[in-house]
N, C-alpha and C positions, 0 to 999 in steps of 0.2 A: 609588313603583315607576318606575324608569327605563325608557325605551323610545325607541330612536332613530327607527325607522320612517321612514327617509329613503330615497328611491329612489337606489340605488347603481349601477344598470346591470350588476350582477354576476349571474351564474348560480350555482346551488348544486347539487352532486352529493353525494348522501348514499349511502354504500356500505352496503348491507344484507347483511352476510356470512352464512355458514352457521351460525355459532355453535357451532363445534366445542369451544370452551372451556366451553360450558354443556352438554356432553353428559351430565354426571351429573344435570342438573336437567330438561333439555328432551329431547323427541323431535323433531328438526328436521323430520321429515316431517309432524308435526301442529302444531308450534308454532314459527314462525320466531323467531329471536332478537330481531328488531326489534320484536316484539309483546310480549315479556316485560314484565311489570309492574315498573316501578321507582317505589317510592313510589305504588303503585296507578294509575300511568299507563303506557300502552304506551311502551316504550323509545324509539320513534321520535318520540314527542311532544317530546323535549327538543331534538334537533337541528332539528326543524321550527319549534319556539318560537323557537330562536335565530335562524333565518333570517328569521322574521317581524320580530323586534326589530331585525335588521340592515337591513330594508327590502328584502329580496330576495324577489321575486315570481315568479322563474322557478326553482322548486325541483324537482329530479328525484331520485326514489328509484330506485336501481339494485338490482334484486332478481332472484331466481331466478323462472323462469316458474311453478314449482310453488307459489310462495308468493303470486303475484299476486292471486288470487281472494280469499284470506284477508285480505290487506292492504287491498284495495278494500273488503271488507265492514267491516272494522274502522275504516277512515277514515270510512265512512258512519255507523256505529252507535255508535262510542265518543263520548261527549259531549266528552271533552277534545280530540278530533281534528276535530270537526265544522266548526271555524272555518278550517281550513287547506284552503281551496278552490283554492288556487294550485298544489297539488302534482300532479305527473305521475309515473307509474310507468313505468320502462324495464326490459324483461325481455329482454336481449340473447339471441339464439338460441344463441350459442356459449358463454355464461356457465356455468361449472362450478365445483363446490366447490374444485377445485384452482387455479383461475385466480388468478394473483397480481395484487396491486393495480394495478401499472402496466400489466399487460396488460389489465385492465378498461378502461382508458382507450383502448386500441387497438381494441376491439370497434367494428364499423361503426355500430351504433346510438348508441354513446356519442360517437364521433367526429362524427356528424352533429348530435348534441345541442349540442356546445360551439360557441358562436358568439361568445363574448366572454371576457374574464377571468372566472375562476370561483373559487368556494369549494369545496374538497374536504373532506369530513368524514365520520366513521364514524357509524353509527346509535347507537352506544353512548356518545356524548359528552354529558355533563351539564354545562351551563355557566350560572351564575348571573350572570356578569359583564355589566356594561353593554355594549350593542352597540358604543357609540362607542369603548370601550377596545380593541376588536378591529378596528374599521375604521380608526382613525387611524393605526396602524402601516403599513397598506397604503397610506394616502394619501401617506406619505413617498417612496413609489416612483413616484409619478406623474410623467410626463415634463414638461419645462417648457412644452410647448405644451398640456398637460392632455389629450392625446388617447389616450395609452396608458401602460400600466404596464410598466416595464422589468425589474423584479426579482420575487422571491417572498418570502413571509413564512411562517414556521412558528411554532407555539406549543408551549412546553414548560412543564410544571408540576411542582412539587416533589412527590415522592411522600411518603407517610406511613408511618412505621415501624409495625410491629405489625400489619399487615393481610396476611392470608395470600394468596399468589399475586400480590402487587403487584410488578410488574416495573419496571425502569428502563433507561434508555439511557446511553450515553456520548456526550456532546457537547462540543465545543470552540468557544469563541467568542472573537472578538477585539473590542475596543472600536471604536466609530466614531471616525473623526478628528474633532478639534475643529472645529466649524463645518460638518461634512459634512451633517448632518441636524439643524438646530436643533429642539429640542424632543423629540428622540427619547429622551433620557435618562428623561423622565417614564414612558415605557412599557417601561423595561428592555430597550431594543433593542441589539442588538450584531450583528456580522457572524458568521454561522455558518461555521466552517472545517472542521468535522469532525462527522460524525454516523454512529453505528453502534449496533446492538443490543448489549446487554451480553454476550450469549452469543458473538457474534462477536468482540467485543473480548477476551473471556477466551480464546478459542481462539487469537487472534492472539498474546496475550502468552504463552500456553503454547508456541506454536510458536517465537516468537523469543526466549523466556526473558527478555523485557523489553517494555516498551512504548516502541517506538521512533517518533520523530518526524523527519520529513524536514527537511533543512537548508532547503530552499526555503520551507517554512512559517514557520520562525523568522526567515528573512531578510525575508519579506514583512511579518510582524507581529511587533513586538517584545514585545507583551504578549498572552498567550493564557491563557484560563481553561478548564480542563478540569473537567467536572462529571459526577459519576456517580449523583447522587441526583435527577435530573430525568427525566421521561418525555415522549417525543414523543406529543402529543395527537392526531396525525394530522389536525390542523386546518390547512389550508394556503390561502393566497391565491396563485393562480397566474395568470400572463398566458396569454393564448390560444395563443401559439406553443408552449407546453409539450405540447399535444396532438400537434403535429407531431413533437416531439423523441422522445416515447415511441413513436410509430407507426413511425418510421424506424430507431430503435435497439432492435433486438430483444433486445440484451443487458440493457436496463433492464427488470428484473422487479419489483422491489420500489420503492414510492414512497419509503419512508424511507431505505433503505440505498443503493439504486442512483440513482434520480433526484435526491433531496435530497442524498444523501451524495456523489455525483459532482459536483453543481452546487457544493457547498461547496468541494470539493477544487479544482475548476476555477478558483476565485478566486485561487489561489496556485501551483498545479502547472502549470508551463509547458507548453503544448501540448494539455492536456486538453480545453479548450473546443473547440479545432479538431478533435480526434478525435471529440468528441461531435457535431460538426456544428451547433453552436449559431448560427453565423453564418447558416446556411441557414434555420434555424427562424425567425430574426427578420427574414427578408426581405432578407438581403444575399447577394451572391455566388451567385445562384440557379443559375449554370452549374456550380458546383462540385458534384461528386458526393459523396454521403454515405459516411462511413467507418464502420467497425465499432468497437465499444467493447472488443473483446477485448484489445487492447494498449494501452489507455489509460494504463496506469501507466508505460509507457516512451516516452510521446509526447514528441517534440522539436520545438520550433518554431525555424526558421532565419530569420535577418533578411535582408531584401532587400539586394541589392548595387546600388551606384550610385543609390540612391533609388528604383529601380523594382522593383515587385513581380514576382517570377518566378512565372509561371502554373503552373509544375509544383510549387510549393512552398506548403504550407499556411500562410497568413498569420496573424499573431496576431489574436485576438478580444478585444475589450474585454468582460470578463465582467460581466453585470449582477449586482448583489448579491443574496444570499439572506440575509434578516435573520431572526434568532431573537428572539422575544419570550419571555423567561423569566418565568414567573409564580411568585413565591415564595408560600409558604404563607400563606393569608389566610382571612378569615371567610367569604368567598363561595366557593360551590361551583364547582370546575372540575376535572373528571376523567373518565376513561373507566370504563366499568362492563362488563368483559369477562370476569368470572368470578363464580361464586356468592358468594364471599367479599366482592368489591367490590359485588355487588348488595346484600348485607346492610348493609355499612357506609354505602353512599350513601343507601340507602332510609331508614335510621334517622336519618341526618343531615338528610335532607330533611323527615322527620316533625317535626323540632324547629322548623321555620320557623313563624312566627306566621301563622295563617290569615287570610284577608281579613276574616271576620266578627269576629275578635278584635282586629284591628289598631286602634290609636288614632290613628296617623299614616299616612295613605294614602301619603305619599311615601316611607315606609320599607318598604313591603311588597315582598317579594321577587317577581321575575317568575316564580318557580316555586312560589309560595304556593298552597295549596288554598283553595277557598271555605269549606269546613267541615272540621273535624278529625274529626267523626263525621257521615257523610253521612245515616245513617238512625237517629237517636236513638230513635225509637219501637221499634226492634227490639232495643234493649238493655234487659235486665232491671234493675229498680230496685236489687236487691241485689248488683250487680256493681260492680267498681272498674275504671275505665279512667283512666290517667294522660293527661289531655288535652294536656299541654304536649309530650309526645314520642311520641304515637301518632296513627296515621291509620286510620280505619275506612271503607272504600269503601261505596257503596249496597248495601243488602239484606244487610248483615252482621248475623247473628243472634248475640246474646250472652245466654246463659241465666244464671240466678241463680247467685251464689257464685263467679263467675269473677274473676280478677285479671289485668289486662293492662297491662304497662308497656313502654315503648320498643319498640313493635311496629306493623308495618303489616300489615293484613289486607285482602285482595282482595275484589272483589265476589262476593255470593252465598255466602260462607263461613259456617260455623256453628261456633261455640265452645260446647261443651255444658257442663252443670252443673259447677262446681267446678274447671274447667281453669285453669291458671296459665301465662301466656306472659310471658316476659321477653326482650327484645332479639331478636325473631323477625321473619321476613318470611314471611307466609302468602299465597300467590298465590290466584287466583280459584277459587270453587266447591270449597273445602276443607272437610273435617269433622274437627274436633279433638274426640275422645271425652271423656266425663265424667272428671274427676279427673286428666287429663293434666298433666304438668309439662314445659314446654319451655323451654329456655334457649339463646339463640344459634343457633337453627335456621332453615333455609330449606326450606319446604314447598312442593312443586311443585303446579301446578293439578290440580283434580279428583282429588286424592289424599286419604287419610284416615289418621288416627292413632288406633288402638284405645284403648279406655278403659283408664285406669290406667297408661298408658306414661310413661316418664321418659326424655326425650332431651336431650342436652347437646351442642351444637356439631355437630348432624347435618344432612344433606341428604336429602330425600325426593324422588325423581324423580316427575314428574307421572303420574297414573293409578295410583300405587302404593298399596297398602294395608298399613300397618304393623299387625301383629297386636296383640291386646290385651296389656297388662302387659308390653310390651317396654321393656327398660332398655339404653340404649346411650349411648356417648360418642364424638364425633368419627367417626361412621360415615356411610356413604353407602347409602341404601336405594334399590335398583333391581332390576329383574328379573335373574335369573341367566340365563346364556347358554342353558341347557337350556330355561328357560321361554320365552325368545324364539323358540327353534327350534320349540318345541311349538305356538306361535301361527301359525306360518307355513303 
């Protein structure tokens, strides 16, 4: 099991969003997305585990004030989180569900928190890669005097086909010049020159009836690779001056499309860096006023005459690089879990990792491995079958006689009654599966129940919901009807 655990001087900001993509499974007012179980561990465990492996000891969770108490309680009580004593929770007063990612960095509490270069990542990122594989690309951007980092790094992973709700982005990269960063090829590093969401790129192509590239891009880079099967992991290494850029440029709303997207374009679009005010951010030309991003696409940079800069003209800025680390499909897990379908596929893949107790070679143990496949074997009836190679049963899971469980994760405190059969399912905490139920490819929310004799295939059950007895359904979502919700108010 590889673990870098080297002091890096970095800070980490983990964004704990509202979880709107989980609204069919969770009730945000009761269950924050960051505490949703992924392979029987709270989702927030995975980015915190990554920070620990990276040697980052200044870790800040940015969450809504309504979720703070529940997060604090979980950090204290959940055994998998008890070792993360270095974590702080920030609950900005003005943080709302509609606050965009870049605007979060502008909130006063977050601005005060950022004191150095920082790692920005979402609460739903699951990463099994060695920490050094992530740190080394960032190290290529260290300045010659080793005192500061001048550029940024973003990570992009190849999406898998056949997974429902799996989204991808459009990114364009240009190879680094020979000798520019020796050793960078090992980490699949290239220069990011374009980044946008797939929806935005489709809208652009529909509007222009083609996918048009600027001549300035092709003049700057002779070789460009455009990829549509990769996804932005929202894992970024940023220099400290980025906090000043987003604070002063109100037009920067999205980290992915505005900050990173404009930064990528500013490396080849003349005048864009000046319009963004990047020189000011990096400590140069402090007397120059900030400009707005509204007209960045038509920025023009004029050359000085007689070798002397004209104080009334925006001067060229040497743009620091933004590097893209593209992670091709591999045996090690690296992906976001931001939908029930991805929760299912990711949990089942993690369930196949060899447990620590079963491992013969300690050096081959995954950093995400569980200690035991079945945490409470005494609670499992003798006449039940559980496929140990691809199942995870959390503490206090009761399995009665005659049950068959294959490729399934079952959360703590759940009960699987007589004769139930579960295949490729994720069952969250404190769930009851009735006698003789047959579940295939289902995600069952916390504190819910499935009535006896039910047959469900590819279904989702929202937390606290009771599925009636002998229900037969395929690809359905079970949640309270609107009139039921109004009746409870």
